[in-house]
Phi, psi and omega in degrees: 000323179298323179297317180297320178296318177297320179296318179297315179295319178296317179295318179298319178299312180294316182291327176292329180282313180207136173203164185285353181283340183091353177264077184211167181294327182304319180263323184291317184304304180298327181290329184260356186298322180297318185269332184222062186298322182294319179294318179297316182293315182295319178293323176296319179293319178299315177297318179299317178299316178301315179296318180298315180298311182292313184292318180297315179296320180295313181293328178287327185270313182247351177076170181295319180293319177297319178296314180295318178295320177298316177296325178296318178297314180297317179298320180287331174295317176297318178299315179298316179298322177291317180297327179275358179082012179284328177223164174240129179275001175288336177278103185296325180295314178299316179299317179297316179298319178297319177296316178299317178297320180293315179293321177298321177299315180294322177294321178292321176298317178298321178293327187264345190298324181299320179292320178297314180299318179296320179292322179290327184275343183290136178291151177293127178243135180290147177291135180248000000 
């Protein structure tokens, strides 16, 4: 359950920053900076803190190569689904959402990997 929560938070962070609907910080921030600069800056800083937390934890737990390999696996799964006719990559909005879901998955794996590694490395202890 904790993994799902991490995935949801990672996805929310990515989708708040950029998504195909146009309701995101990427487009909203520059448009509102003239009228509400303090609000734009504080929201930008909050997003930046979120990215730093997720990326730092991910890079510390699975490393850059692990992150890249995970994205490669996700990318090839998307490619396979497209090749099999399950999805179409001509739909840019769908493709963007799939990429956001994949990157969020990798960030959630990075957040959770230390716990998985600790559980795998822990010696079996008998129940007392």
